[in-house]
PQR file of N, CA, C, O and H, with PARSE charges and radii, in Angstrom:
ATOM      1  N   MET A   1     118.255  82.815  89.651 -0.4000 1.5000
ATOM      2  CA  MET A   1     116.942  83.432  89.732 -0.0000 2.0000
ATOM      3  C   MET A   1     117.132  84.949  89.673  0.5500 1.7000
ATOM      4  O   MET A   1     117.758  85.543  90.550 -0.5500 1.4000
ATOM      5  N   GLU A   2     116.599  85.542  88.658 -0.4000 1.5000
ATOM      6  CA  GLU A   2     116.667  86.992  88.493 -0.0000 2.0000
ATOM      7  C   GLU A   2     115.354  87.602  88.955  0.5500 1.7000
ATOM      8  O   GLU A   2     114.281  87.161  88.544 -0.5500 1.4000
ATOM      9  H   GLU A   2     116.090  85.059  87.945  0.4000 1.0000
ATOM     10  N   LEU A   3     115.439  88.625  89.815 -0.4000 1.5000
ATOM     11  CA  LEU A   3     114.251  89.304  90.312 -0.0000 2.0000
ATOM     12  C   LEU A   3     114.137  90.673  89.661  0.5500 1.7000
ATOM     13  O   LEU A   3     115.119  91.405  89.544 -0.5500 1.4000
ATOM     14  H   LEU A   3     116.311  88.983  90.148  0.4000 1.0000
ATOM     15  N   ILE A   4     112.935  91.003  89.243 -0.4000 1.5000
ATOM     16  CA  ILE A   4     112.663  92.256  88.557 -0.0000 2.0000
ATOM     17  C   ILE A   4     111.776  93.113  89.455  0.5500 1.7000
ATOM     18  O   ILE A   4     110.799  92.618  90.018 -0.5500 1.4000
ATOM     19  H   ILE A   4     112.136  90.408  89.338  0.4000 1.0000
ATOM     20  N   LYS A   5     112.111  94.394  89.592 -0.4000 1.5000
ATOM     21  CA  LYS A   5     111.292  95.304  90.389 -0.0000 2.0000
ATOM     22  C   LYS A   5     109.929  95.487  89.731  0.5500 1.7000
ATOM     23  O   LYS A   5     109.790  95.449  88.509 -0.5500 1.4000
ATOM     24  H   LYS A   5     112.904  94.796  89.135  0.4000 1.0000
ATOM     25  N   THR A   6     108.931  95.686  90.583 -0.4000 1.5000
ATOM     26  CA  THR A   6     107.578  95.970  90.096 -0.0000 2.0000
ATOM     27  C   THR A   6     107.190  97.367  90.545  0.5500 1.7000
ATOM     28  O   THR A   6     107.954  98.035  91.241 -0.5500 1.4000
ATOM     29  H   THR A   6     109.044  95.717  91.576  0.4000 1.0000
ATOM     30  N   THR A   7     106.017  97.804  90.150 -0.4000 1.5000
ATOM     31  CA  THR A   7     105.539  99.124  90.555 -0.0000 2.0000
ATOM     32  C   THR A   7     105.095  99.136  92.015  0.5500 1.7000
ATOM     33  O   THR A   7     104.992 100.203  92.622 -0.5500 1.4000
ATOM     34  H   THR A   7     105.397  97.261  89.584  0.4000 1.0000
ATOM     35  N   GLN A   8     104.835  97.968  92.578 -0.4000 1.5000
ATOM     36  CA  GLN A   8     104.413  97.851  93.970 -0.0000 2.0000
ATOM     37  C   GLN A   8     105.639  97.694  94.863  0.5500 1.7000
ATOM     38  O   GLN A   8     106.484  96.832  94.620 -0.5500 1.4000
ATOM     39  H   GLN A   8     104.919  97.102  92.085  0.4000 1.0000
ATOM     40  N   GLN A   9     105.734  98.527  95.892 -0.4000 1.5000
ATOM     41  CA  GLN A   9     106.858  98.428  96.814 -0.0000 2.0000
ATOM     42  C   GLN A   9     106.766  97.123  97.602  0.5500 1.7000
ATOM     43  O   GLN A   9     105.690  96.751  98.071 -0.5500 1.4000
ATOM     44  H   GLN A   9     105.048  99.227  96.089  0.4000 1.0000
ATOM     45  N   GLY A  10     107.894  96.432  97.746 -0.4000 1.5000
ATOM     46  CA  GLY A  10     107.922  95.187  98.503 -0.0000 2.0000
ATOM     47  C   GLY A  10     107.602  93.961  97.673  0.5500 1.7000
ATOM     48  O   GLY A  10     107.607  92.845  98.193 -0.5500 1.4000
ATOM     49  H   GLY A  10     108.767  96.734  97.366  0.4000 1.0000
ATOM     50  N   LEU A  11     107.321  94.147  96.382 -0.4000 1.5000
ATOM     51  CA  LEU A  11     107.030  93.024  95.504 -0.0000 2.0000
ATOM     52  C   LEU A  11     108.038  92.972  94.369  0.5500 1.7000
ATOM     53  O   LEU A  11     108.360  93.991  93.758 -0.5500 1.4000
ATOM     54  H   LEU A  11     107.317  95.054  95.960  0.4000 1.0000
ATOM     55  N   LEU A  12     108.528  91.774  94.095 -0.4000 1.5000
ATOM     56  CA  LEU A  12     109.439  91.553  92.974 -0.0000 2.0000
ATOM     57  C   LEU A  12     108.877  90.432  92.118  0.5500 1.7000
ATOM     58  O   LEU A  12     108.088  89.616  92.595 -0.5500 1.4000
ATOM     59  H   LEU A  12     108.266  90.946  94.591  0.4000 1.0000
ATOM     60  N   ARG A  13     109.283  90.389  90.848 -0.4000 1.5000
ATOM     61  CA  ARG A  13     108.834  89.326  89.955 -0.0000 2.0000
ATOM     62  C   ARG A  13     110.029  88.466  89.590  0.5500 1.7000
ATOM     63  O   ARG A  13     111.097  88.966  89.235 -0.5500 1.4000
ATOM     64  H   ARG A  13     109.924  91.052  90.460  0.4000 1.0000
ATOM     65  N   ASP A  14     109.820  87.142  89.686 -0.4000 1.5000
ATOM     66  CA  ASP A  14     110.844  86.196  89.257 -0.0000 2.0000
ATOM     67  C   ASP A  14     110.826  86.165  87.733  0.5500 1.7000
ATOM     68  O   ASP A  14     109.786  85.903  87.127 -0.5500 1.4000
ATOM     69  H   ASP A  14     108.953  86.736  89.975  0.4000 1.0000
ATOM     70  N   ALA A  15     111.966  86.429  87.117 -0.4000 1.5000
ATOM     71  CA  ALA A  15     112.034  86.508  85.658 -0.0000 2.0000
ATOM     72  C   ALA A  15     111.767  85.152  85.005  0.5500 1.7000
ATOM     73  O   ALA A  15     111.222  85.097  83.903 -0.5500 1.4000
ATOM     74  H   ALA A  15     112.810  86.641  87.609  0.4000 1.0000
ATOM     75  N   ASP A  16     112.141  84.072  85.663 -0.4000 1.5000
ATOM     76  CA  ASP A  16     111.963  82.737  85.076 -0.0000 2.0000
ATOM     77  C   ASP A  16     110.525  82.240  85.177  0.5500 1.7000
ATOM     78  O   ASP A  16     109.939  81.808  84.185 -0.5500 1.4000
ATOM     79  H   ASP A  16     112.584  84.117  86.559  0.4000 1.0000
ATOM     80  N   THR A  17     109.969  82.303  86.367 -0.4000 1.5000
ATOM     81  CA  THR A  17     108.634  81.726  86.595 -0.0000 2.0000
ATOM     82  C   THR A  17     107.510  82.742  86.481  0.5500 1.7000
ATOM     83  O   THR A  17     106.338  82.373  86.406 -0.5500 1.4000
ATOM     84  H   THR A  17     110.446  82.654  87.173  0.4000 1.0000
ATOM     85  N   LYS A  18     107.866  84.030  86.466 -0.4000 1.5000
ATOM     86  CA  LYS A  18     106.904  85.138  86.436 -0.0000 2.0000
ATOM     87  C   LYS A  18     106.107  85.249  87.736  0.5500 1.7000
ATOM     88  O   LYS A  18     105.105  85.963  87.791 -0.5500 1.4000
ATOM     89  H   LYS A  18     108.818  84.330  86.527  0.4000 1.0000
ATOM     90  N   ALA A  19     106.549  84.545  88.785 -0.4000 1.5000
ATOM     91  CA  ALA A  19     105.868  84.599  90.082 -0.0000 2.0000
ATOM     92  C   ALA A  19     106.155  85.936  90.756  0.5500 1.7000
ATOM     93  O   ALA A  19     107.229  86.514  90.593 -0.5500 1.4000
ATOM     94  H   ALA A  19     107.362  83.965  88.741  0.4000 1.0000
ATOM     95  N   ILE A  20     105.181  86.410  91.511 -0.4000 1.5000
ATOM     96  CA  ILE A  20     105.359  87.625  92.302 -0.0000 2.0000
ATOM     97  C   ILE A  20     105.864  87.188  93.674  0.5500 1.7000
ATOM     98  O   ILE A  20     105.302  86.281  94.288 -0.5500 1.4000
ATOM     99  H   ILE A  20     104.308  85.940  91.644  0.4000 1.0000
ATOM    100  N   ILE A  21     106.925  87.835  94.154 -0.4000 1.5000
ATOM    101  CA  ILE A  21     107.532  87.482  95.428 -0.0000 2.0000
ATOM    102  C   ILE A  21     107.406  88.677  96.363  0.5500 1.7000
ATOM    103  O   ILE A  21     107.804  89.791  96.023 -0.5500 1.4000
ATOM    104  H   ILE A  21     107.382  88.572  93.656  0.4000 1.0000
ATOM    105  N   ASN A  22     106.847  88.429  97.548 -0.4000 1.5000
ATOM    106  CA  ASN A  22     106.691  89.473  98.548 -0.0000 2.0000
ATOM    107  C   ASN A  22     107.973  89.530  99.378  0.5500 1.7000
ATOM    108  O   ASN A  22     108.344  88.547 100.019 -0.5500 1.4000
ATOM    109  H   ASN A  22     106.523  87.524  97.824  0.4000 1.0000
ATOM    110  N   THR A  23     108.640  90.667  99.365 -0.4000 1.5000
ATOM    111  CA  THR A  23     109.878  90.824 100.130 -0.0000 2.0000
ATOM    112  C   THR A  23     109.650  91.606 101.418  0.5500 1.7000
ATOM    113  O   THR A  23     110.603  91.889 102.144 -0.5500 1.4000
ATOM    114  H   THR A  23     108.339  91.465  98.844  0.4000 1.0000
ATOM    115  N   ASN A  24     108.408  91.955 101.708 -0.4000 1.5000
ATOM    116  CA  ASN A  24     108.062  92.693 102.915 -0.0000 2.0000
ATOM    117  C   ASN A  24     107.819  91.691 104.040  0.5500 1.7000
ATOM    118  O   ASN A  24     106.758  91.071 104.107 -0.5500 1.4000
ATOM    119  H   ASN A  24     107.634  91.725 101.118  0.4000 1.0000
ATOM    120  N   ILE A  25     108.803  91.534 104.922 -0.4000 1.5000
ATOM    121  CA  ILE A  25     108.736  90.508 105.970 -0.0000 2.0000
ATOM    122  C   ILE A  25     107.617  90.788 106.963  0.5500 1.7000
ATOM    123  O   ILE A  25     106.915  89.861 107.367 -0.5500 1.4000
ATOM    124  H   ILE A  25     109.665  92.037 104.868  0.4000 1.0000
ATOM    125  N   SER A  26     107.433  92.031 107.361 -0.4000 1.5000
ATOM    126  CA  SER A  26     106.390  92.330 108.347 -0.0000 2.0000
ATOM    127  C   SER A  26     105.002  92.042 107.781  0.5500 1.7000
ATOM    128  O   SER A  26     104.126  91.568 108.504 -0.5500 1.4000
ATOM    129  H   SER A  26     108.003  92.784 107.033  0.4000 1.0000
ATOM    130  N   GLU A  27     104.796  92.322 106.501 -0.4000 1.5000
ATOM    131  CA  GLU A  27     103.507  92.013 105.869 -0.0000 2.0000
ATOM    132  C   GLU A  27     103.299  90.499 105.807  0.5500 1.7000
ATOM    133  O   GLU A  27     102.196  90.006 106.043 -0.5500 1.4000
ATOM    134  H   GLU A  27     105.508  92.707 105.914  0.4000 1.0000
ATOM    135  N   TYR A  28     104.362  89.773 105.491 -0.4000 1.5000
ATOM    136  CA  TYR A  28     104.286  88.313 105.441 -0.0000 2.0000
ATOM    137  C   TYR A  28     103.932  87.743 106.818  0.5500 1.7000
ATOM    138  O   TYR A  28     103.089  86.853 106.928 -0.5500 1.4000
ATOM    139  H   TYR A  28     105.258  90.173 105.300  0.4000 1.0000
ATOM    140  N   GLU A  29     104.582  88.260 107.867 -0.4000 1.5000
ATOM    141  CA  GLU A  29     104.275  87.798 109.225 -0.0000 2.0000
ATOM    142  C   GLU A  29     102.841  88.137 109.607  0.5500 1.7000
ATOM    143  O   GLU A  29     102.181  87.370 110.308 -0.5500 1.4000
ATOM    144  H   GLU A  29     105.267  88.983 107.777  0.4000 1.0000
ATOM    145  N   HIS A  30     102.364  89.286 109.145 -0.4000 1.5000
ATOM    146  CA  HIS A  30     100.977  89.679 109.407 -0.0000 2.0000
ATOM    147  C   HIS A  30     100.009  88.693 108.742  0.5500 1.7000
ATOM    148  O   HIS A  30      99.007  88.301 109.340 -0.5500 1.4000
ATOM    149  H   HIS A  30     102.901  89.908 108.576  0.4000 1.0000
ATOM    150  N   ILE A  31     100.312  88.301 107.519 -0.4000 1.5000
ATOM    151  CA  ILE A  31      99.474  87.325 106.808 -0.0000 2.0000
ATOM    152  C   ILE A  31      99.479  85.986 107.541  0.5500 1.7000
ATOM    153  O   ILE A  31      98.432  85.357 107.697 -0.5500 1.4000
ATOM    154  H   ILE A  31     101.126  88.620 107.033  0.4000 1.0000
ATOM    155  N   LEU A  32     100.660  85.550 107.990 -0.4000 1.5000
ATOM    156  CA  LEU A  32     100.737  84.291 108.730 -0.0000 2.0000
ATOM    157  C   LEU A  32      99.921  84.353 110.020  0.5500 1.7000
ATOM    158  O   LEU A  32      99.251  83.385 110.381 -0.5500 1.4000
ATOM    159  H   LEU A  32     101.510  86.061 107.863  0.4000 1.0000
ATOM    160  N   GLU A  33      99.977  85.491 110.714 -0.4000 1.5000
ATOM    161  CA  GLU A  33      99.203  85.651 111.945 -0.0000 2.0000
ATOM    162  C   GLU A  33      97.707  85.592 111.653  0.5500 1.7000
ATOM    163  O   GLU A  33      96.954  84.987 112.416 -0.5500 1.4000
ATOM    164  H   GLU A  33     100.521  86.277 110.422  0.4000 1.0000
ATOM    165  N   LYS A  34      97.267  86.213 110.557 -0.4000 1.5000
ATOM    166  CA  LYS A  34      95.855  86.154 110.169 -0.0000 2.0000
ATOM    167  C   LYS A  34      95.432  84.710 109.904  0.5500 1.7000
ATOM    168  O   LYS A  34      94.334  84.304 110.286 -0.5500 1.4000
ATOM    169  H   LYS A  34      97.879  86.704 109.938  0.4000 1.0000
ATOM    170  N   ARG A  35      96.297  83.939 109.254 -0.4000 1.5000
ATOM    171  CA  ARG A  35      95.991  82.534 108.977 -0.0000 2.0000
ATOM    172  C   ARG A  35      95.893  81.738 110.271  0.5500 1.7000
ATOM    173  O   ARG A  35      95.010  80.894 110.422 -0.5500 1.4000
ATOM    174  H   ARG A  35      97.189  84.269 108.944  0.4000 1.0000
ATOM    175  N   ARG A  36      96.813  82.013 111.215 -0.4000 1.5000
ATOM    176  CA  ARG A  36      96.765  81.317 112.511 -0.0000 2.0000
ATOM    177  C   ARG A  36      95.469  81.636 113.241  0.5500 1.7000
ATOM    178  O   ARG A  36      94.834  80.750 113.813 -0.5500 1.4000
ATOM    179  H   ARG A  36      97.530  82.698 111.092  0.4000 1.0000
ATOM    180  N   GLN A  37      95.083  82.906 113.218 -0.4000 1.5000
ATOM    181  CA  GLN A  37      93.848  83.311 113.879 -0.0000 2.0000
ATOM    182  C   GLN A  37      92.636  82.650 113.236  0.5500 1.7000
ATOM    183  O   GLN A  37      91.726  82.202 113.932 -0.5500 1.4000
ATOM    184  H   GLN A  37      95.599  83.625 112.754  0.4000 1.0000
ATOM    185  N   ALA A  38      92.626  82.591 111.912 -0.4000 1.5000
ATOM    186  CA  ALA A  38      91.507  81.952 111.211 -0.0000 2.0000
ATOM    187  C   ALA A  38      91.428  80.477 111.579  0.5500 1.7000
ATOM    188  O   ALA A  38      90.338  79.941 111.779 -0.5500 1.4000
ATOM    189  H   ALA A  38      93.365  82.956 111.346  0.4000 1.0000
ATOM    190  N   LYS A  39      92.582  79.820 111.670 -0.4000 1.5000
ATOM    191  CA  LYS A  39      92.590  78.407 112.052 -0.0000 2.0000
ATOM    192  C   LYS A  39      92.096  78.231 113.482  0.5500 1.7000
ATOM    193  O   LYS A  39      91.344  77.299 113.768 -0.5500 1.4000
ATOM    194  H   LYS A  39      93.467  80.255 111.508  0.4000 1.0000
ATOM    195  N   ASN A  40      92.513  79.123 114.386 -0.4000 1.5000
ATOM    196  CA  ASN A  40      92.046  79.059 115.763 -0.0000 2.0000
ATOM    197  C   ASN A  40      90.542  79.263 115.837  0.5500 1.7000
ATOM    198  O   ASN A  40      89.858  78.589 116.606 -0.5500 1.4000
ATOM    199  H   ASN A  40      93.124  79.881 114.154  0.4000 1.0000
ATOM    200  N   ILE A  41      90.027  80.188 115.041 -0.4000 1.5000
ATOM    201  CA  ILE A  41      88.583  80.435 115.025 -0.0000 2.0000
ATOM    202  C   ILE A  41      87.840  79.190 114.541  0.5500 1.7000
ATOM    203  O   ILE A  41      86.803  78.827 115.096 -0.5500 1.4000
ATOM    204  H   ILE A  41      90.584  80.735 114.416  0.4000 1.0000
ATOM    205  N   GLN A  42      88.375  78.537 113.503 -0.4000 1.5000
ATOM    206  CA  GLN A  42      87.745  77.314 113.007 -0.0000 2.0000
ATOM    207  C   GLN A  42      87.759  76.226 114.081  0.5500 1.7000
ATOM    208  O   GLN A  42      86.780  75.497 114.239 -0.5500 1.4000
ATOM    209  H   GLN A  42      89.217  78.831 113.053  0.4000 1.0000
ATOM    210  N   THR A  43      88.858  76.116 114.813 -0.4000 1.5000
ATOM    211  CA  THR A  43      88.965  75.110 115.869 -0.0000 2.0000
ATOM    212  C   THR A  43      87.946  75.382 116.968  0.5500 1.7000
ATOM    213  O   THR A  43      87.264  74.467 117.430 -0.5500 1.4000
ATOM    214  H   THR A  43      89.654  76.708 114.685  0.4000 1.0000
ATOM    215  N   VAL A  44      87.846  76.628 117.379 -0.4000 1.5000
ATOM    216  CA  VAL A  44      86.886  76.992 118.424 -0.0000 2.0000
ATOM    217  C   VAL A  44      85.466  76.759 117.935  0.5500 1.7000
ATOM    218  O   VAL A  44      84.627  76.263 118.688 -0.5500 1.4000
ATOM    219  H   VAL A  44      88.400  77.371 117.003  0.4000 1.0000
ATOM    220  N   GLN A  45      85.184  77.109 116.683 -0.4000 1.5000
ATOM    221  CA  GLN A  45      83.839  76.893 116.138 -0.0000 2.0000
ATOM    222  C   GLN A  45      83.498  75.409 116.119  0.5500 1.7000
ATOM    223  O   GLN A  45      82.370  75.025 116.428 -0.5500 1.4000
ATOM    224  H   GLN A  45      85.865  77.512 116.072  0.4000 1.0000
ATOM    225  N   HIS A  46      84.468  74.575 115.758 -0.4000 1.5000
ATOM    226  CA  HIS A  46      84.246  73.129 115.749 -0.0000 2.0000
ATOM    227  C   HIS A  46      83.957  72.629 117.163  0.5500 1.7000
ATOM    228  O   HIS A  46      83.071  71.796 117.357 -0.5500 1.4000
ATOM    229  H   HIS A  46      85.385  74.887 115.508  0.4000 1.0000
ATOM    230  N   GLN A  47      84.698  73.132 118.150 -0.4000 1.5000
ATOM    231  CA  GLN A  47      84.468  72.724 119.536 -0.0000 2.0000
ATOM    232  C   GLN A  47      83.089  73.165 120.012  0.5500 1.7000
ATOM    233  O   GLN A  47      82.407  72.416 120.710 -0.5500 1.4000
ATOM    234  H   GLN A  47      85.418  73.808 117.993  0.4000 1.0000
ATOM    235  N   ILE A  48      82.678  74.365 119.641 -0.4000 1.5000
ATOM    236  CA  ILE A  48      81.346  74.858 120.021 -0.0000 2.0000
ATOM    237  C   ILE A  48      80.266  73.991 119.392  0.5500 1.7000
ATOM    238  O   ILE A  48      79.301  73.621 120.060 -0.5500 1.4000
ATOM    239  H   ILE A  48      83.232  74.973 119.073  0.4000 1.0000
ATOM    240  N   ASP A  49      80.418  73.665 118.115 -0.4000 1.5000
ATOM    241  CA  ASP A  49      79.441  72.815 117.447 -0.0000 2.0000
ATOM    242  C   ASP A  49      79.356  71.445 118.116  0.5500 1.7000
ATOM    243  O   ASP A  49      78.271  70.888 118.285 -0.5500 1.4000
ATOM    244  H   ASP A  49      81.202  73.965 117.572  0.4000 1.0000
ATOM    245  N   SER A  50      80.515  70.913 118.493 -0.4000 1.5000
ATOM    246  CA  SER A  50      80.549  69.613 119.168 -0.0000 2.0000
ATOM    247  C   SER A  50      79.818  69.685 120.510  0.5500 1.7000
ATOM    248  O   SER A  50      79.047  68.787 120.849 -0.5500 1.4000
ATOM    249  H   SER A  50      81.396  71.365 118.356  0.4000 1.0000
ATOM    250  N   LEU A  51      80.059  70.750 121.267 -0.4000 1.5000
ATOM    251  CA  LEU A  51      79.374  70.922 122.554 -0.0000 2.0000
ATOM    252  C   LEU A  51      77.864  71.070 122.367  0.5500 1.7000
ATOM    253  O   LEU A  51      77.080  70.534 123.151 -0.5500 1.4000
ATOM    254  H   LEU A  51      80.685  71.479 120.992  0.4000 1.0000
ATOM    255  N   ARG A  52      77.463  71.796 121.331 -0.4000 1.5000
ATOM    256  CA  ARG A  52      76.025  71.938 121.054 -0.0000 2.0000
ATOM    257  C   ARG A  52      75.385  70.578 120.807  0.5500 1.7000
ATOM    258  O   ARG A  52      74.300  70.289 121.314 -0.5500 1.4000
ATOM    259  H   ARG A  52      78.100  72.231 120.694  0.4000 1.0000
ATOM    260  N   ASN A  53      76.066  69.746 120.023 -0.4000 1.5000
ATOM    261  CA  ASN A  53      75.540  68.409 119.740 -0.0000 2.0000
ATOM    262  C   ASN A  53      75.451  67.576 121.012  0.5500 1.7000
ATOM    263  O   ASN A  53      74.461  66.877 121.229 -0.5500 1.4000
ATOM    264  H   ASN A  53      76.947  69.980 119.611  0.4000 1.0000
ATOM    265  N   GLU A  54      76.471  67.647 121.844 -0.4000 1.5000
ATOM    266  CA  GLU A  54      76.458  66.880 123.085 -0.0000 2.0000
ATOM    267  C   GLU A  54      75.348  67.362 124.010  0.5500 1.7000
ATOM    268  O   GLU A  54      74.656  66.546 124.619 -0.5500 1.4000
ATOM    269  H   GLU A  54      77.275  68.215 121.667  0.4000 1.0000
ATOM    270  N   PHE A  55      75.168  68.677 124.122 -0.4000 1.5000
ATOM    271  CA  PHE A  55      74.081  69.198 124.955 -0.0000 2.0000
ATOM    272  C   PHE A  55      72.724  68.780 124.404  0.5500 1.7000
ATOM    273  O   PHE A  55      71.806  68.475 125.165 -0.5500 1.4000
ATOM    274  H   PHE A  55      75.730  69.340 123.627  0.4000 1.0000
ATOM    275  N   SER A  56      72.603  68.765 123.101 -0.4000 1.5000
ATOM    276  CA  SER A  56      71.349  68.335 122.500 -0.0000 2.0000
ATOM    277  C   SER A  56      71.063  66.872 122.835  0.5500 1.7000
ATOM    278  O   SER A  56      69.933  66.510 123.163 -0.5500 1.4000
ATOM    279  H   SER A  56      73.349  69.012 122.483  0.4000 1.0000
ATOM    280  N   GLU A  57      72.088  66.046 122.751 -0.4000 1.5000
ATOM    281  CA  GLU A  57      71.919  64.633 123.110 -0.0000 2.0000
ATOM    282  C   GLU A  57      71.551  64.480 124.582  0.5500 1.7000
ATOM    283  O   GLU A  57      70.677  63.683 124.924 -0.5500 1.4000
ATOM    284  H   GLU A  57      73.006  66.340 122.484  0.4000 1.0000
ATOM    285  N   LEU A  58      72.208  65.235 125.448 -0.4000 1.5000
ATOM    286  CA  LEU A  58      71.889  65.180 126.878 -0.0000 2.0000
ATOM    287  C   LEU A  58      70.451  65.621 127.136  0.5500 1.7000
ATOM    288  O   LEU A  58      69.744  65.016 127.942 -0.5500 1.4000
ATOM    289  H   LEU A  58      72.917  65.883 125.170  0.4000 1.0000
ATOM    290  N   LYS A  59      70.028  66.666 126.455 -0.4000 1.5000
ATOM    291  CA  LYS A  59      68.666  67.171 126.604 -0.0000 2.0000
ATOM    292  C   LYS A  59      67.663  66.090 126.194  0.5500 1.7000
ATOM    293  O   LYS A  59      66.662  65.857 126.873 -0.5500 1.4000
ATOM    294  H   LYS A  59      70.602  67.157 125.801  0.4000 1.0000
ATOM    295  N   THR A  60      67.954  65.444 125.080 -0.4000 1.5000
ATOM    296  CA  THR A  60      67.079  64.367 124.606 -0.0000 2.0000
ATOM    297  C   THR A  60      67.007  63.235 125.623  0.5500 1.7000
ATOM    298  O   THR A  60      65.927  62.715 125.903 -0.5500 1.4000
ATOM    299  H   THR A  60      68.767  65.632 124.528  0.4000 1.0000
ATOM    300  N   MET A  61      68.155  62.854 126.175 -0.4000 1.5000
ATOM    301  CA  MET A  61      68.180  61.771 127.178 -0.0000 2.0000
ATOM    302  C   MET A  61      67.406  62.164 128.435  0.5500 1.7000
ATOM    303  O   MET A  61      66.676  61.345 128.993 -0.5500 1.4000
ATOM    304  H   MET A  61      69.032  63.276 125.947  0.4000 1.0000
ATOM    305  N   ILE A  62      67.560  63.402 128.880 -0.4000 1.5000
ATOM    306  CA  ILE A  62      66.844  63.862 130.078 -0.0000 2.0000
ATOM    307  C   ILE A  62      65.345  63.842 129.834  0.5500 1.7000
ATOM    308  O   ILE A  62      64.577  63.421 130.699 -0.5500 1.4000
ATOM    309  H   ILE A  62      68.154  64.067 128.427  0.4000 1.0000
ATOM    310  N   ILE A  63      64.927  64.297 128.657 -0.4000 1.5000
ATOM    311  CA  ILE A  63      63.498  64.292 128.326 -0.0000 2.0000
ATOM    312  C   ILE A  63      62.971  62.858 128.304  0.5500 1.7000
ATOM    313  O   ILE A  63      61.869  62.597 128.787 -0.5500 1.4000
ATOM    314  H   ILE A  63      65.551  64.639 127.954  0.4000 1.0000
ATOM    315  N   GLN A  64      63.743  61.933 127.753 -0.4000 1.5000
ATOM    316  CA  GLN A  64      63.329  60.527 127.731 -0.0000 2.0000
ATOM    317  C   GLN A  64      63.227  59.959 129.143  0.5500 1.7000
ATOM    318  O   GLN A  64      62.308  59.197 129.445 -0.5500 1.4000
ATOM    319  H   GLN A  64      64.638  62.144 127.361  0.4000 1.0000
ATOM    320  N   LEU A  65      64.175  60.329 130.011 -0.4000 1.5000
ATOM    321  CA  LEU A  65      64.109  59.860 131.394 -0.0000 2.0000
ATOM    322  C   LEU A  65      62.888  60.420 132.121  0.5500 1.7000
ATOM    323  O   LEU A  65      62.210  59.697 132.851 -0.5500 1.4000
ATOM    324  H   LEU A  65      64.922  60.948 129.766  0.4000 1.0000
ATOM    325  N   ILE A  66      62.611  61.695 131.921 -0.4000 1.5000
ATOM    326  CA  ILE A  66      61.456  62.325 132.547 -0.0000 2.0000
ATOM    327  C   ILE A  66      60.172  61.700 132.060  0.5500 1.7000
ATOM    328  O   ILE A  66      59.287  61.390 132.858 -0.5500 1.4000
ATOM    329  H   ILE A  66      63.162  62.283 131.328  0.4000 1.0000
ATOM    330  N   ASN A  67      60.057  61.511 130.749 -0.4000 1.5000
ATOM    331  CA  ASN A  67      58.845  60.914 130.187 -0.0000 2.0000
ATOM    332  C   ASN A  67      58.694  59.466 130.625  0.5500 1.7000
ATOM    333  O   ASN A  67      57.567  58.989 130.756 -0.5500 1.4000
ATOM    334  H   ASN A  67      60.776  61.763 130.101  0.4000 1.0000
ATOM    335  N   GLY A  68      59.769  58.764 130.851 -0.4000 1.5000
ATOM    336  CA  GLY A  68      59.704  57.377 131.308 -0.0000 2.0000
ATOM    337  C   GLY A  68      59.219  57.267 132.730  0.5500 1.7000
ATOM    338  O   GLY A  68      58.569  56.284 133.088 -0.5500 1.4000
ATOM    339  H   GLY A  68      60.684  59.152 130.744  0.4000 1.0000
ATOM    340  N   LYS A  69      59.529  58.281 133.571 -0.4000 1.5000
ATOM    341  CA  LYS A  69      59.125  58.268 134.983 -0.0000 2.0000
ATOM    342  C   LYS A  69      57.706  58.764 135.155  0.5500 1.7000
ATOM    343  O   LYS A  69      57.056  58.406 136.137 -0.5500 1.4000
ATOM    344  H   LYS A  69      60.057  59.079 133.280  0.4000 1.0000
ATOM    345  N   ALA A  70      57.204  59.564 134.249 -0.4000 1.5000
ATOM    346  CA  ALA A  70      55.885  60.186 134.416 -0.0000 2.0000
ATOM    347  C   ALA A  70      54.771  59.217 134.155  0.5500 1.7000
ATOM    348  O   ALA A  70      53.600  59.582 134.252 -0.5500 1.4000
ATOM    349  H   ALA A  70      57.732  59.855 133.452  0.4000 1.0000
TER
END
């Protein structure tokens, strides 16, 4: 695999595949951290949505119980 320098610092091009390769480790770790954070945000959002649905169901059940007693 032959790597060719590019005009961008920290980036090299693979001569065979023409792929751009990032050789900047700190930037790569930063990207991975951003992905982890995005995944965590999605997980938290899913949990919040689930709780909203459960509270809505509970609210509906309470209203039905109240209306049944009245």
